[in-house]
C-alpha atoms as an extended CHARMM CRD file, in Angstrom:
* protein
*
       195  EXT
         1         1  MET       CA              0.2250000000       -0.1110000000        0.0050000000  PROA      1               0.0000000000
         2         2  SER       CA              1.3930000000        3.3710000000       -0.8400000000  PROA      2               0.0000000000
         3         3  LYS       CA              1.7760000000        6.3230000000        1.4060000000  PROA      3               0.0000000000
         4         4  HSD       CA             -0.9900000000        8.1960000000       -0.8000000000  PROA      4               0.0000000000
         5         5  THR       CA             -3.8340000000        5.4110000000       -0.1960000000  PROA      5               0.0000000000
         6         6  SER       CA             -2.8080000000        5.2830000000        3.5860000000  PROA      6               0.0000000000
         7         7  ILE       CA             -3.3850000000        8.8240000000        3.4460000000  PROA      7               0.0000000000
         8         8  LYS       CA             -6.3370000000        8.9460000000        1.6200000000  PROA      8               0.0000000000
         9         9  ASP       CA             -8.3450000000        6.0070000000        3.5690000000  PROA      9               0.0000000000
        10        10  THR       CA             -7.1250000000        7.8610000000        6.8280000000  PROA      10              0.0000000000
        11        11  LEU       CA             -9.0810000000       11.2230000000        5.4680000000  PROA      11              0.0000000000
        12        12  THR       CA            -11.8570000000        8.9590000000        4.7560000000  PROA      12              0.0000000000
        13        13  ARG       CA            -12.3310000000        7.4790000000        7.9300000000  PROA      13              0.0000000000
        14        14  ILE       CA            -11.7680000000       10.6140000000        9.9530000000  PROA      14              0.0000000000
        15        15  LYS       CA            -14.8270000000       12.0870000000        7.3740000000  PROA      15              0.0000000000
        16        16  GLU       CA            -16.9320000000        9.3970000000        9.2450000000  PROA      16              0.0000000000
        17        17  LEU       CA            -16.1750000000       10.3610000000       12.5660000000  PROA      17              0.0000000000
        18        18  ASP       CA            -18.6880000000       11.6960000000       14.7140000000  PROA      18              0.0000000000
        19        19  GLU       CA            -17.9590000000       15.5570000000       16.4760000000  PROA      19              0.0000000000
        20        20  LEU       CA            -16.7780000000       13.9100000000       19.6380000000  PROA      20              0.0000000000
        21        21  GLU       CA            -14.4100000000       11.4660000000       18.3610000000  PROA      21              0.0000000000
        22        22  LEU       CA            -13.0320000000       13.9210000000       16.2860000000  PROA      22              0.0000000000
        23        23  VAL       CA            -12.5700000000       16.4490000000       18.8670000000  PROA      23              0.0000000000
        24        24  THR       CA            -10.6100000000       13.6380000000       20.9220000000  PROA      24              0.0000000000
        25        25  LEU       CA             -8.4900000000       12.5420000000       17.7420000000  PROA      25              0.0000000000
        26        26  ALA       CA             -7.7330000000       16.1060000000       17.2240000000  PROA      26              0.0000000000
        27        27  GLN       CA             -6.6010000000       16.4070000000       20.5240000000  PROA      27              0.0000000000
        28        28  ARG       CA             -4.1140000000       13.5570000000       20.2610000000  PROA      28              0.0000000000
        29        29  GLN       CA             -3.0500000000       14.6720000000       17.2070000000  PROA      29              0.0000000000
        30        30  LEU       CA             -2.3610000000       18.4510000000       17.4850000000  PROA      30              0.0000000000
        31        31  PRO       CA             -0.0090000000       20.1990000000       16.7180000000  PROA      31              0.0000000000
        32        32  TYR       CA              1.9780000000       17.8610000000       14.5720000000  PROA      32              0.0000000000
        33        33  VAL       CA             -0.8260000000       16.2090000000       12.7150000000  PROA      33              0.0000000000
        34        34  THR       CA             -3.9480000000       18.2610000000       11.4820000000  PROA      34              0.0000000000
        35        35  PHE       CA             -6.3720000000       15.8000000000        9.9550000000  PROA      35              0.0000000000
        36        36  ALA       CA             -9.1750000000       15.8360000000       12.6140000000  PROA      36              0.0000000000
        37        37  TYR       CA             -8.7390000000       19.4710000000       13.5730000000  PROA      37              0.0000000000
        38        38  GLU       CA             -9.0410000000       20.2570000000        9.4320000000  PROA      38              0.0000000000
        39        39  GLU       CA            -12.1960000000       17.9700000000        9.2740000000  PROA      39              0.0000000000
        40        40  LEU       CA            -13.6910000000       19.6960000000       12.3410000000  PROA      40              0.0000000000
        41        41  MET       CA            -13.0860000000       23.1680000000       10.8890000000  PROA      41              0.0000000000
        42        42  ARG       CA            -14.4520000000       22.1940000000        7.5860000000  PROA      42              0.0000000000
        43        43  ARG       CA            -17.3560000000       20.8960000000        9.0230000000  PROA      43              0.0000000000
        44        44  TYR       CA            -18.1350000000       24.5190000000       10.8860000000  PROA      44              0.0000000000
        45        45  GLN       CA            -16.5620000000       27.0370000000        8.6160000000  PROA      45              0.0000000000
        46        46  LYS       CA            -20.1360000000       28.0820000000        6.6740000000  PROA      46              0.0000000000
        47        47  GLN       CA            -22.0330000000       28.6650000000       10.0220000000  PROA      47              0.0000000000
        48        48  LEU       CA            -18.8080000000       30.5930000000       11.4880000000  PROA      48              0.0000000000
        49        49  HSD       CA            -18.6680000000       32.6670000000        8.6300000000  PROA      49              0.0000000000
        50        50  SER       CA            -22.6610000000       33.3300000000        8.7890000000  PROA      50              0.0000000000
        51        51  ILE       CA            -22.0890000000       34.1780000000       12.3620000000  PROA      51              0.0000000000
        52        52  ALA       CA            -19.4270000000       36.5230000000       12.3810000000  PROA      52              0.0000000000
        53        53  LEU       CA            -21.1140000000       38.1490000000        8.9830000000  PROA      53              0.0000000000
        54        54  ARG       CA            -24.4160000000       39.0400000000       10.7700000000  PROA      54              0.0000000000
        55        55  TYR       CA            -22.3660000000       40.6780000000       13.3690000000  PROA      55              0.0000000000
        56        56  LEU       CA            -19.7040000000       42.4210000000       11.4440000000  PROA      56              0.0000000000
        57        57  ARG       CA            -21.8570000000       43.1290000000        8.0500000000  PROA      57              0.0000000000
        58        58  ASN       CA            -18.7620000000       43.0840000000        6.1090000000  PROA      58              0.0000000000
        59        59  ASN       CA            -17.6310000000       39.7060000000        4.3900000000  PROA      59              0.0000000000
        60        60  SER       CA            -13.5780000000       40.7640000000        4.8050000000  PROA      60              0.0000000000
        61        61  ASP       CA            -13.6150000000       41.2260000000        8.6450000000  PROA      61              0.0000000000
        62        62  ALA       CA            -16.0090000000       38.0040000000        8.9600000000  PROA      62              0.0000000000
        63        63  GLU       CA            -13.6220000000       36.1170000000        7.3160000000  PROA      63              0.0000000000
        64        64  GLU       CA            -10.3270000000       37.6180000000        9.2330000000  PROA      64              0.0000000000
        65        65  VAL       CA            -12.9210000000       36.8680000000       12.2840000000  PROA      65              0.0000000000
        66        66  VAL       CA            -13.1240000000       32.8180000000       11.2590000000  PROA      66              0.0000000000
        67        67  HSD       CA             -9.6040000000       32.5030000000       10.6970000000  PROA      67              0.0000000000
        68        68  ASP       CA             -8.8450000000       33.9670000000       13.8050000000  PROA      68              0.0000000000
        69        69  VAL       CA            -11.5530000000       31.7070000000       15.5190000000  PROA      69              0.0000000000
        70        70  MET       CA             -9.5570000000       28.8190000000       13.9340000000  PROA      70              0.0000000000
        71        71  LEU       CA             -6.5780000000       29.4940000000       15.0420000000  PROA      71              0.0000000000
        72        72  LYS       CA             -7.4760000000       29.9790000000       18.6250000000  PROA      72              0.0000000000
        73        73  ALA       CA             -9.1260000000       26.4860000000       18.3780000000  PROA      73              0.0000000000
        74        74  PHE       CA             -5.8290000000       24.8940000000       16.9850000000  PROA      74              0.0000000000
        75        75  VAL       CA             -3.9570000000       26.4990000000       19.8400000000  PROA      75              0.0000000000
        76        76  ASN       CA             -6.7530000000       25.6790000000       22.7450000000  PROA      76              0.0000000000
        77        77  LEU       CA             -7.9530000000       22.3710000000       21.2810000000  PROA      77              0.0000000000
        78        78  LYS       CA             -5.7920000000       20.5870000000       23.6230000000  PROA      78              0.0000000000
        79        79  ASN       CA             -7.6770000000       22.1270000000       26.7720000000  PROA      79              0.0000000000
        80        80  PHE       CA            -11.0250000000       22.1440000000       25.6190000000  PROA      80              0.0000000000
        81        81  GLU       CA            -12.6650000000       19.7560000000       28.5650000000  PROA      81              0.0000000000
        82        82  ASN       CA            -16.1060000000       18.6580000000       26.9650000000  PROA      82              0.0000000000
        83        83  ARG       CA            -18.6450000000       20.6050000000       29.7140000000  PROA      83              0.0000000000
        84        84  SER       CA            -20.3270000000       21.7960000000       26.5550000000  PROA      84              0.0000000000
        85        85  SER       CA            -20.2070000000       20.3900000000       23.0150000000  PROA      85              0.0000000000
        86        86  PHE       CA            -17.8350000000       21.5410000000       20.6010000000  PROA      86              0.0000000000
        87        87  LYS       CA            -20.3960000000       23.4220000000       18.6070000000  PROA      87              0.0000000000
        88        88  THR       CA            -20.9970000000       25.6050000000       21.6870000000  PROA      88              0.0000000000
        89        89  TRP       CA            -17.6620000000       26.2760000000       22.1920000000  PROA      89              0.0000000000
        90        90  ILE       CA            -16.8320000000       27.1060000000       18.8010000000  PROA      90              0.0000000000
        91        91  TYR       CA            -19.9760000000       29.4260000000       18.4870000000  PROA      91              0.0000000000
        92        92  ARG       CA            -18.9490000000       31.1660000000       22.1050000000  PROA      92              0.0000000000
        93        93  LEU       CA            -15.6930000000       31.7690000000       20.1970000000  PROA      93              0.0000000000
        94        94  THR       CA            -17.2230000000       33.2160000000       17.2180000000  PROA      94              0.0000000000
        95        95  PHE       CA            -19.0100000000       35.2490000000       19.1490000000  PROA      95              0.0000000000
        96        96  ASN       CA            -16.5410000000       36.8780000000       21.6350000000  PROA      96              0.0000000000
        97        97  GLU       CA            -14.3550000000       37.4220000000       18.2090000000  PROA      97              0.0000000000
        98        98  SER       CA            -17.0130000000       39.3270000000       16.3560000000  PROA      98              0.0000000000
        99        99  VAL       CA            -17.6000000000       41.4200000000       19.4530000000  PROA      99              0.0000000000
       100       100  ASP       CA            -13.8310000000       42.0940000000       20.1600000000  PROA      100             0.0000000000
       101       101  LYS       CA            -13.5110000000       42.6910000000       16.2920000000  PROA      101             0.0000000000
       102       102  ILE       CA            -16.7190000000       45.4870000000       16.9050000000  PROA      102             0.0000000000
       103       103  ARG       CA            -14.6270000000       46.9980000000       20.0090000000  PROA      103             0.0000000000
       104       104  ALA       CA            -11.6510000000       47.2530000000       17.8270000000  PROA      104             0.0000000000
       105       105  VAL       CA            -12.8250000000       48.6380000000       14.7170000000  PROA      105             0.0000000000
       106       106  SER       CA            -15.0870000000       51.3290000000       16.8570000000  PROA      106             0.0000000000
       107       107  LYS       CA            -11.6320000000       52.2930000000       18.9440000000  PROA      107             0.0000000000
       108       108  HSD       CA            -10.3160000000       53.9180000000       15.3490000000  PROA      108             0.0000000000
       109       109  PRO       CA            -12.1390000000       57.4140000000       14.7070000000  PROA      109             0.0000000000
       110       110  SER       CA            -11.6110000000       57.0990000000       10.9570000000  PROA      110             0.0000000000
       111       111  THR       CA            -14.0330000000       53.9990000000       11.3650000000  PROA      111             0.0000000000
       112       112  PRO       CA            -17.1270000000       54.5300000000       11.2490000000  PROA      112             0.0000000000
       113       113  GLU       CA            -18.5770000000       52.8470000000       14.7230000000  PROA      113             0.0000000000
       114       114  LEU       CA            -20.3380000000       49.6100000000       14.0780000000  PROA      114             0.0000000000
       115       115  GLU       CA            -23.4060000000       48.3530000000       16.3900000000  PROA      115             0.0000000000
       116       116  VAL       CA            -23.3480000000       44.7390000000       17.7900000000  PROA      116             0.0000000000
       117       117  ASP       CA            -25.7250000000       43.4750000000       14.9060000000  PROA      117             0.0000000000
       118       118  LEU       CA            -27.2630000000       40.4940000000       13.9580000000  PROA      118             0.0000000000
       119       119  LEU       CA            -29.1350000000       41.7230000000       10.6580000000  PROA      119             0.0000000000
       120       120  PRO       CA            -27.7840000000       40.7290000000        7.1480000000  PROA      120             0.0000000000
       121       121  SER       CA            -25.2320000000       42.9000000000        5.4200000000  PROA      121             0.0000000000
       122       122  ARG       CA            -26.3060000000       45.2240000000        2.7680000000  PROA      122             0.0000000000
       123       123  GLU       CA            -25.3660000000       42.3940000000        0.0360000000  PROA      123             0.0000000000
       124       124  ILE       CA            -27.4910000000       39.8690000000        1.6910000000  PROA      124             0.0000000000
       125       125  GLN       CA            -30.3280000000       41.8560000000        2.2980000000  PROA      125             0.0000000000
       126       126  HSD       CA            -30.6520000000       41.9740000000       -1.9140000000  PROA      126             0.0000000000
       127       127  SER       CA            -31.8100000000       38.1490000000       -1.7800000000  PROA      127             0.0000000000
       128       128  LEU       CA            -34.4060000000       38.6080000000        0.8680000000  PROA      128             0.0000000000
       129       129  SER       CA            -38.1770000000       37.8100000000        0.8180000000  PROA      129             0.0000000000
       130       130  ALA       CA            -40.4300000000       40.5260000000        1.5970000000  PROA      130             0.0000000000
       131       131  GLU       CA            -41.1840000000       38.0540000000        4.9160000000  PROA      131             0.0000000000
       132       132  SER       CA            -37.5360000000       38.2670000000        5.6370000000  PROA      132             0.0000000000
       133       133  ALA       CA            -37.5420000000       42.0460000000        5.2970000000  PROA      133             0.0000000000
       134       134  ILE       CA            -40.6170000000       42.3200000000        7.6660000000  PROA      134             0.0000000000
       135       135  LEU       CA            -39.0970000000       39.9530000000       10.4920000000  PROA      135             0.0000000000
       136       136  ASP       CA            -35.1750000000       41.9240000000        9.9100000000  PROA      136             0.0000000000
       137       137  GLN       CA            -37.3700000000       45.1850000000       10.7580000000  PROA      137             0.0000000000
       138       138  TRP       CA            -39.0210000000       43.3270000000       13.7250000000  PROA      138             0.0000000000
       139       139  MET       CA            -35.3120000000       41.9620000000       14.7930000000  PROA      139             0.0000000000
       140       140  LYS       CA            -33.6240000000       45.6640000000       14.6260000000  PROA      140             0.0000000000
       141       141  GLN       CA            -36.1810000000       46.5140000000       17.2580000000  PROA      141             0.0000000000
       142       142  LEU       CA            -34.3890000000       43.5140000000       19.5160000000  PROA      142             0.0000000000
       143       143  ASN       CA            -30.9680000000       44.5080000000       21.5320000000  PROA      143             0.0000000000
       144       144  ALA       CA            -28.1630000000       42.6220000000       20.2060000000  PROA      144             0.0000000000
       145       145  ILE       CA            -28.4990000000       40.1930000000       23.1260000000  PROA      145             0.0000000000
       146       146  ASP       CA            -32.1670000000       39.4310000000       22.2510000000  PROA      146             0.0000000000
       147       147  ARG       CA            -31.0770000000       39.4300000000       18.3970000000  PROA      147             0.0000000000
       148       148  SER       CA            -28.4760000000       36.7710000000       19.6520000000  PROA      148             0.0000000000
       149       149  ILE       CA            -30.5710000000       34.1940000000       21.2270000000  PROA      149             0.0000000000
       150       150  ILE       CA            -33.2370000000       34.5450000000       18.6820000000  PROA      150             0.0000000000
       151       151  VAL       CA            -30.7050000000       34.1000000000       15.5600000000  PROA      151             0.0000000000
       152       152  PHE       CA            -29.0060000000       30.8170000000       17.7820000000  PROA      152             0.0000000000
       153       153  ARG       CA            -32.1820000000       29.4390000000       18.5650000000  PROA      153             0.0000000000
       154       154  VAL       CA            -34.0100000000       29.9090000000       15.2760000000  PROA      154             0.0000000000
       155       155  GLN       CA            -31.2550000000       29.8090000000       12.4590000000  PROA      155             0.0000000000
       156       156  PHE       CA            -28.5000000000       27.4550000000       14.2800000000  PROA      156             0.0000000000
       157       157  GLU       CA            -30.9430000000       25.6090000000       15.8830000000  PROA      157             0.0000000000
       158       158  LEU       CA            -29.6310000000       25.7960000000       19.7360000000  PROA      158             0.0000000000
       159       159  ASP       CA            -31.1670000000       24.6490000000       22.6510000000  PROA      159             0.0000000000
       160       160  PHE       CA            -31.4760000000       26.8330000000       25.5390000000  PROA      160             0.0000000000
       161       161  LYS       CA            -28.4500000000       25.8360000000       27.4690000000  PROA      161             0.0000000000
       162       162  GLU       CA            -26.0270000000       25.9120000000       24.4850000000  PROA      162             0.0000000000
       163       163  ILE       CA            -27.1450000000       29.4720000000       24.0930000000  PROA      163             0.0000000000
       164       164  ALA       CA            -26.8000000000       30.3790000000       27.5230000000  PROA      164             0.0000000000
       165       165  GLN       CA            -23.3570000000       29.1290000000       27.3080000000  PROA      165             0.0000000000
       166       166  ILE       CA            -22.3920000000       31.5660000000       24.5050000000  PROA      166             0.0000000000
       167       167  VAL       CA            -23.9800000000       34.6610000000       25.1230000000  PROA      167             0.0000000000
       168       168  ASP       CA            -22.6590000000       33.8920000000       29.0540000000  PROA      168             0.0000000000
       169       169  LEU       CA            -26.0630000000       34.3310000000       30.6800000000  PROA      169             0.0000000000
       170       170  ASN       CA            -27.6840000000       31.9400000000       33.0670000000  PROA      170             0.0000000000
       171       171  LEU       CA            -30.2980000000       29.8040000000       31.2650000000  PROA      171             0.0000000000
       172       172  SER       CA            -33.1040000000       31.2360000000       32.8960000000  PROA      172             0.0000000000
       173       173  THR       CA            -32.1560000000       34.7690000000       31.6600000000  PROA      173             0.0000000000
       174       174  VAL       CA            -32.2810000000       33.5790000000       28.1720000000  PROA      174             0.0000000000
       175       175  LYS       CA            -35.4500000000       31.4540000000       28.3600000000  PROA      175             0.0000000000
       176       176  MET       CA            -37.0630000000       34.8950000000       29.5920000000  PROA      176             0.0000000000
       177       177  LYS       CA            -35.5240000000       36.8110000000       26.9470000000  PROA      177             0.0000000000
       178       178  HSD       CA            -36.8330000000       34.5690000000       24.0550000000  PROA      178             0.0000000000
       179       179  LYS       CA            -39.9860000000       34.7180000000       25.3680000000  PROA      179             0.0000000000
       180       180  ARG       CA            -39.9000000000       38.3270000000       25.7530000000  PROA      180             0.0000000000
       181       181  ALA       CA            -38.5120000000       38.6840000000       22.2570000000  PROA      181             0.0000000000
       182       182  LEU       CA            -41.3660000000       36.6640000000       21.0230000000  PROA      182             0.0000000000
       183       183  GLU       CA            -44.2530000000       38.2650000000       23.0410000000  PROA      183             0.0000000000
       184       184  LYS       CA            -42.9300000000       41.2180000000       21.4550000000  PROA      184             0.0000000000
       185       185  LEU       CA            -43.2200000000       39.8640000000       17.6960000000  PROA      185             0.0000000000
       186       186  ARG       CA            -46.5570000000       38.7540000000       18.3070000000  PROA      186             0.0000000000
       187       187  LYS       CA            -47.7020000000       42.3680000000       19.6400000000  PROA      187             0.0000000000
       188       188  SER       CA            -46.1430000000       44.1080000000       16.9230000000  PROA      188             0.0000000000
       189       189  ASN       CA            -48.5610000000       42.3220000000       14.4610000000  PROA      189             0.0000000000
       190       190  ILE       CA            -45.5650000000       41.5290000000       12.3750000000  PROA      190             0.0000000000
       191       191  THR       CA            -47.3590000000       37.6160000000       12.3790000000  PROA      191             0.0000000000
       192       192  ASN       CA            -50.4300000000       39.1330000000       10.4370000000  PROA      192             0.0000000000
       193       193  ARG       CA            -48.3330000000       41.0200000000        8.1800000000  PROA      193             0.0000000000
       194       194  LEU       CA            -46.7960000000       37.4400000000        7.6070000000  PROA      194             0.0000000000
       195       195  SER       CA            -49.9840000000       35.7760000000        6.5340000000  PROA      195             0.0000000000
């Protein structure tokens, strides 16, 4: 068996591993062998970019944040203790890096100040339907944390415990904020405009 065939077989087997097995393998392999780490990053790259883009509203800044998150994951994966899922951990890194990037950009007076925002960038808004535009108007009425909770719950289908870990709030606070945001949606008559 050639070295090329052996590597190809290894990569095929790695792609079949579940998340926990991949994390465990990557923790053992890093920093010298990166196959499992690369597969983890491949699986999450689009979601991480989507999270960062919703905050930063700029593709190049979002790509920079994703790169920074992947580097932090590479460096810190050995310390990951499985107290939460890997998905929650990597989303939390992305959330924190996005907020840090916004803070860094807003410190430079030559750059317009950015608000932490989970609404799509102008490039993306052109492709949104009328329903999405109505929902986006409603989302603008929410504060950044409430928007984060709604987006992580609806778009990324996370459970409340995972969201609480990402936004660093206790579980009951996240549930209450989610409930109040949905009540605000009902009161705003948006549901009638969507029907």
